[in-house]
N, C-alpha and C positions, 0 to 999 in steps of 0.2 A: 176480197180486193177493195182497196180504199180508193174511192172515186169522188168523194165529197169531203168537205171540211167537217161535216157532222160525223161521218164515218171515221175521219181522222181522230176526232175527239174521243169517240167511243173506243177506238182501238188503243189510244194512248192510256186511258184510265184503266183499261183491262190488262194491257201488256206490260206497263212500266210502274208497278207499285213501288214507291220509294218515299222516304221520310222528307226528302228535300227536293221535290219537283221544282219549287220556286223558292227564292230567297229575297227578302225585302228588308230594308233598313228601318228600324224603329227604336227610338230612344238611344241612339248611338251604337246599336249593334244589329247584326243581321239575324233575322229570324226565319225559320223554314215554314213552308206550306207543303204538306204531304199530298201525294196523288189523291188519296181518299178525300181529303178536305177540299181540294181543287174540284174534284168531280161533284161533290155534294153542292158546292156553292154555284157552279155553272148550272146544274140541273135546277136548283131552287130559283136562281135568277131567271132562267128561261121560263119556268112555269109562272113565276111572278109577273114577268113581262106579258106572258100569254094571258094571264088573268086580267091585266089592266087594258088589254085590247090589241096587243101586237099580233098581227096576222102575217101570213106568208106574203112577201112582196112589200111589206111596210118598211119604212126607213127610220133608223134610230141614230141620232147624233151622239158622238162621244167627244166631249170637249174636256180633255184631261191630260195631265202629265203621265208619263209611263209609270205603271204600278200594276200589281197582279190583278186588281179589279178591272183594269182596262181590258186585259185579255179575257177575263171571265165574262164581262159584259159583251164583248165582241162575239165570243163563242155562244153565249146564251141567245144572242140575236140570230146568228147565221145558222145555228143548229136547228132552228125551227122555220127556216126559209125567209127570215127577215134580211134586210140589208143594213150593214153598218156604214155610217157616213162619218169618217174621222175629220176633226178640225184641229189645226195647229193651235196650241195655246197662245202662241205669239201673235195671232191675228187680232185685229181690232174688232170692236162690237159690230161695226157696219159690215166688215168683211165676213164675219160669222153670220150675220143676218142674211147676206146674199146666199150663202151656201144652204142655210136652214130652209129658206123660202124656196130656192130653186129646186132643192131636192124633194120638196114636199114632205119633209119629215114629220112624223106624228109624235115622236118622243125625243127629248133632249136630256142627255146625261152630262152633268158637270162634276168637277172634282172638289172644288173648294170655293171660298168666298171670292177670290179674285175672278174666277170664271163666272160665278153667280152675278157679280157686279156688271159684267158684260151683258149677260142675259137680261138683267134688270133694265138696262138702257134700251133694249129692243123688244122686250117681251110683248108689248102691246101690238107690235108689228108682225108677230109670228102667227099668221092666220090659221095654220093647219096643225100646230102642235097641241096635242091633247094632254100630255103628261110631262112634268119636269121632275127629274130624279137627281139627287145629289149623292155622291160617294162618301160624304161626311157622316160621322157617327151621330151627331146631335140632330134633333128635329128642327127643320127649317120651314117656316110658313110658306105654303105654296109649292112645296117639294115633297116627294116621297123619298125617304132616305134609304140607304143601302140595306140596313137591318130590317126595315119594314117590308122591303121588296122580297128579301130572303124569307121572311116569315110568311108572306103571301104564298110563295112557292112551296114552302113546307106544307102548308094547308092543302094545296092542290095535289101535291104528291101523296099525302095521306089518303085522299079521296080516290086518286087515280094513279097508282104506283107506276104503271107502264106508259103513262101519257108522254113523258119526255122522249123515250125511245121511239114511240110511235111517230111523233112529230119529226124526229131526226131522220128516221128511215124513209120518210116521205120526200126528203130533199133529193133532187136529181142533180147530176153533174152539170147540166146546162142551166140550172137555176142561177139567178143573180145573187152574188154573195156580198158585194160591196159597191158603193158609189164613192169614188175617191176624186176629189177635185184637184186638178193640176194647179200648181202654184202659179203658173203662167207668167213668163217674162214679158209677154205682150197681151193686152186685152184682158177680158174677164176670165176667171177660172172656168174650166169645162169639167163637167162631171163624167168621169170615166167608169163605165159599167164593166165590172169584172165578175166572172162566173166562178163557181166552185171548181170547174174543170180548169179554168185559167190558172188559178192558184195551185191546185194539186199537181198539175204538170210541172210547174216550176219547183215545187217542194220536193217531189220525188227525184227529179233530176239533180238538184243541188245536194240533197242528202247523199245520194249515190256518189257524185263526183268528189265530194269532200269527206266522205266516210264519217259523217256525224253520227254519234251513237249515244246510248244511255250512259256511257262512261264519261262523257264530256260535261264540263261545267262551262257555261257561257256567260258573258256580261252583255246585258242589253241596255243601251243608253240612247241610241238614235230614236227620235220621236216615232211612236207607233203610228202616228198619222202619216208617216212616210211609208210608201209602198214597200221599200226594201226591208225595213225593219219588221214590217207586218208579215211579209212572206217568210223571212227567216225565223220569226217567232213560230209560225206554223211548222216550219222545218224542224226547229228544236223540239217542239211537241211531238211531231211525227216520229222523231228518233228517240224520244224519251230522255233528252238531255236535261240537266239541272240548270235552271235559268235564274241568274242573279240580276236584279234590277239596280242600275246605278241611281244614285240620288238625283243627280243632275249632270249636265255637261261639265260644270265647274269642278265636280268632285270625282271625275273619272279616274284621275291619277291615284287618289286615295282608295277608291273602290276596286281598282285593279289589284292592289295589294291585299285587300280584304277578301275578295272573291277568288283571286288567283285563277282566272279563266284559262281554258284551253283554246277558246275561239272568241273573237270579237269582230263584229262588223261595224265599220266606221266610215266617216267621210274623210277626205284628205286633210281637212283642217286639223284634226286631232294628231295625225302623224306629223304634220308640219310643226305643230307646237312642241311635240316630243323632240323632234330634230333640233328645233331652235334652242330648247332648254339644254340639250346635250352639248351643242356647239358653244353655247354661251358659257357653260361650265368648263369646257375644254379650253376655250380662249382666255378665260380668266385664271387658269391654273398656272403652275410653274412651268418654265421652259422644258424641264425634263418630262413632266407629265404630258405636255403637248406633243413632244417628240414620240413618246411611247404610244399615245393615242393614234397619231397619224401613221406611225409604222404599223400598228395593229389593223387600222382600217385598210391600208394598202394590202396587207397580207390577206385580210378577209375578202377583199374585192377580187384578188387574184384567185383565191380558193373558190369563191362563188362562181367566177367565170368558167373555170374548168369544170366545176360540178354541173353547171347548166349546159355546157357543151358536151357533156358525157365523156370528157377526157379523163385519162388516168391521172390521179393526183400523186405527185412524188412524195416520198416519205418525209423529205426535208420540209415540204410545204405543210404537210399534216402536223408536223412537230411545231412549226411556227404558228399554225392556226390554233393549236391547242394552248400554246403559251399566250397568244393574243386573247383567247377566250378567258383564260385565267386572270390576266392582268387588266383587261378592259371590258370585253363583251359581257361577261357574267354579271358585272355590276349594273349595266344598262338593262339586261334581260330581267334582273331581279325587280326592277321598277315596274315591270309589267305583270308581276306576280310569280314569275319564274317558271311557268309551265305552259306558255302559249304554244300551241301547235301551229297556228297561222292566224293572220288577220285577213279580212276581206275589206276592200275599199271600193266605194261606189258613190254615185250622186254628183260627182264632179271630177275633173281630170286630176290624176295624181302625178306629181313631178317624177320623172324618170330618175333623177338624181336621188330623190328621197327614197324611192323604192329600192334602188341599188344600195343606198346607205344602210337601210334596215337589213337587207339580205346579207351584206358583208358582216353584220353582227350575228347573223344566225336567226333573224326574225323575218319570216317571209310574209309579204303582203300580196295577196292575189287581187289584182284590179279587174273589175268587171264593168259591164255597160248594159243599160236598159232604161226603160221609161215606165211611168205610171201605166201607160197604155199596154205594156207587155208583161205586167205582173211580177217583177219587172225584168228579170234577167234575160238578155239576148245572147250575150257572149261573156266569157270570163276566163282569166288565167286560172290554172288549176294544177294539182300535182301531176307532174309528168309533161306538162304543156305550159311553160312559163316563159314569157318574153317581155322584158321591160320596155316601156314606151308604147305598149299596146294594151287593149282591153280584152285580150284573149281570143280564142276561137269560138265560133257559134256553139251553143250548147246542143246536145242531142235533140232532134226533132224540130229544131229551129233552122230556117233557111235565111240567109242574108245575101243580098246582092246590091251592087252599087249602080245607081241610075247614071244616065249620061252626064248629068250636071254634078255628079259626085254625091248626091243624097243617098243615105243608107236606107234601104228598103228591107222589110222583114215580114216573115209569115211563120206561123207555128201555133201550137195549141194554147200558148200563153197569151196570145194577142187578144185584146179587148173585144167585147161584143159591139161597142160603139160609144158615142158621146150621148149623154142623157138629154133628150128633147132637142137634139141638134142634128137633124138628118143631113143637112147640107154639109156640115163640118165632117160628119162621119163618112159621107160619100167621097168627099175630097181626100180624107185621110187614107181611104182604101182604093184610090184610083188605080186601075190596072190590076186589081186583085192582090196587091201588096200593101202593107202598112207603111206609110211614109213617115219616117221618124223626125224629119226636120233637121237631122244632123248630117254633117259632111264628113266623109272619111274614105278609107280604102282598105282592101284586103291585101296583105303582103304576100310574098311568094310562098309562105308556109300556112296561109289561111288565117293569120292573126289579124284582127280588126284594129285599125288605127283611126281614132277620131281626130279630126282637125278643127272643127268648130260647128256652131249652130248655123244652119243655112241663112237664117235671118240676121245673124251677127257678122257675117263676112263683110269686111270693109273693102270698098272699091274706091281707091284714091282717084283724084281728078286726072291723074296720069294713066288710069286704067289698070293699075296694079291691084291684084286681089291679095288681101292681107287677112289672116286668121288671128283675131285678137287673143283667143284663148291660149294659143301656142306661146305668144309673147308673155302673157300674164303668168302662164305656168312656169316659164323660165325664171321668173322673179320671186317665186315662192320660197326659195332657199335663202333669200337674203334676210338677215336678222333685223334689218332696218326698215323693211317694207311690210306693212300690214295688208293693205288692199291696193291693187292697181287696176284702173279701168282704162283700156286703150281706146283712143279716139282717132278719127281720121276719115270717116266716110265722106266721099266727094270733096275731100280736102287735098292740098298738094303734098302734105307729109303727115306722118304719124306723130301723135302727141299722147299724153297720158295724164289722168287725174290720179294722184297718189295720196293715200292715207299712210303716213309713216308709223312705225312702231315708236310711239312717243317716249316710252321708257328708255329705249336704247338711244333714241335721237337726243334726248336731254343729257344723257351721259356723254355723248360726243360733244355737244355744245359746251358742257362744263369743262371737259378735258381740253378743249381748244380755247377756253376763255371767252366764249361767245355769251354775252349777257342777254337775257330775255325776261319779259314780265309774265307771259302766259303762252299757251300754245299758238294763238293767233300771231303773237309777236315772233315766236320762234320760227314759224314756217315762212315768215316774210323776210327773214334774214338771208341775204344773198349767199352767204357762205354755206348755209344749210341747204338751200336749193341746189347749189353747186355740188355739195356732198351727195345728195340723193341722185342727182343726174349722173354723177360719176359711178355710183353704185349700180344704177340701171345699165350704164354702158358696159361695165365690167361683166354683168350677168348675161348680156345679150350679144356678145362678140360673134356668136355663130350665125346671127341673122344677116340676111341680105340687106344692103344699105337702104332700100325702100321700105323695109320692115322695121328699121330701127327708130326708136323714139327720139324725136328731135327736140321736143320741148316738154316740160312737165309743169303742172300746177299742183301745189300741195293743199290738202284739205285738213281742217282742224279737228274733224271728228270722223268716226267710221260710218259706213253706210248702215242704215237701219231698216229693219223689217217694217216697223210701225209707220215709217214715212214712205213706204212703197218702193224703196230704192233697191232692196234685194228681196228675194223670195224666202219663205221659211226654210228652204233647202240651201240658202245662201248663194243662189244664182243672181247675178247682177241683172237688174232691169235697165238695160242700156238706154232705152228711149226716155225713161223717167230721169235718169242721171243726166242725160244730155239736155233735157228740158230744164231741170232744176239748176244746173250749172252752166246754162247757155252763155251768160255774159263772161264768165271766167274762161270758158272754152274759146269764145270769140277772141278773148285777149291773147290767147296763145298764137293766134294767126294774124296778129297785128304786129308790125315792126317795132312799135314802142312798148311792147309788153314788159311790165315790170314785175308781174307775178309769176314769171316763168324763166326758164333758162334755155337758150338756144344753143345747139351744138355748132360745130364749125361750119356746117352747111345745112341749110333748110331745104335745099332742093332735093327732089327725089333722085335716087340713084337707080342702078339696075345691077342685076347679078353679073 
């Protein structure tokens, strides 16, 4: 019985011998790593780390992009009772320093020169780090490189052939496996302590629900620093699937065609971009092609609705659906590699319209919900239980209830041990014996969970109306002209928004309408452009109550940046930072003489 991640590794390398357990890109083509090679490298890494002093309970930092060595280093650490502490490569040197110091890590592993440069800036401040390791092939002064560490491990194995397995079998289910720092939309990041049992419970459940197997090929591209990709990586290994690594987020479209995955886990932003590309292609095509596309989409949607409802599908609709697939859907599906069984979306809200759009094509996206603190999955849509606009039903063994104030509470085997060195925060998080997620939502009549917003993000207008900004922002994700929208209005008399336009599309609009501009700053100050964006927002938010509608907008000339602390590495908006940084611009939205915004016909709050 598999109860630890160490046992998971031992079972995988024993049960799933294959030539292509992993696939990675090198010199323009994908190369395989066999199960045997994977096993050998993990064991040698583990013994090498043990040789340089890694002990049970010690922390090892991984500051690297996704690659097979990331997974190998992770398993080499946790298979002997160490804790992996992942750091997003997008974090600054000072942000990395905080995590390294707070975690009391003794080893830091970096991937390349860019990450070494960060460490160079802070190295003298890292009081407890004893060893620095690089995944690079060449020798770097002050670092042990990957090959040297493997060689150390080989020497240890030659002397003690059974030492790795002895270490692995000493690991217990309740031992700590990882310390993952929350990206934190407010305050400093907190270290979340996750045990082997936390991860294993989620792994087993997800593999069973989605029938993941050794026959599947998957594409991994979300950062392994993110708890969702980390857990599904363990799930892929548990099932013996072939794991292909995308080169980067920017190359996912190309890597989909090369890997041709059956499964991919993603964040909504990727699906939004695919949707935008498809719609852009359709809208720029001939009138005949547009008519065919929208006919096919209508047929696909009707077919999908009947399928989800369990209704009998008429022969005539089946024939139309088959024709729609041949004329339209098959071409879009081919862009995903042509053999996707399903996608999974997490990390942020997925637009219901986008989920339904993909389903109408024959591509299903199962949206789920969870947190770093819950390893991460609490609920998820799944085969046989899919409802758009929800994040699914609670997974087996997880309980969810809604507090009196609407906060989602959870408990189950996947819920964290606590926050590292933060007893007060841990006690607060588990008040009443349930984990407090900080999210607001409800369970519908069929037990599907609906997320409305973050508890701390809820806007209360000066008129006392509660407004959930994420719902509004999510409605705007299907617009090809909007890149990012941040809804504003707490303690204000109406709702406004900061908007980063899709400048490529916006410049096309400006040129087509004869609007002259020198640069982006000039463009967003053109009243005709502000009018256009406001009209686009109004069109997309017709369903909102009047007090929820955006009355004024201000356009920003650049997107929000991780490096400036405006968004988290998982692309969640840090609202307090945004409101502070753009305070004067926001204030201008609430002044009668605002020239950087557009006011709709009434700035007074309405009611339903």
